[in-house]
C-alpha positions, 0 to 999 in steps of 0.5 A: 887907203889904196887907190885905184887907178883905173883908164881907158882907153880908145885908140883913133886908129881905124885900121884894125891890125894897126889899132890893135899894135897899137894898143898891144904897144901900151900896155908894153908901155905902161907895165913898163913903168914897173919899178921905174917910178917909186909910186906904184904900187901895182900897175896891169894893163892890157890890149883887148883881145874879145869882141872888138867891135863893143870893147876898147882898145886897152886898159889900165888898172895901176894902184897907190896909196894915195892920191898925192902918189896918184898925184905924183906916177902922173909927173913922173919924167918915166910917165910924162914921156908914155903919155905922150905915146898914148895921147899920139893914138886915143881917140877917146879915154875915161878912168876912175879912180876910188879907194880898196 
């Protein structure tokens, strides 16, 4: 069983250029976890590129071998460091974890 972890964030910055730059930075930091966090089977994060008024700003899709592996990722020091930055710029977060 593979667990797919999908998270989407709406960032807090009111200035569109600032919000866009922060979304790119969030995605960059998340993608940099590839090869660093051993529990990650795959990871892909990206900043929104279309319909900025309607769409959220950045999304993460990551795969794990199990819920336990997802939980280990959550407390990995490299992930926690990225999470600190994300929490500093985010307004809202939605997530879903499902089997693939």
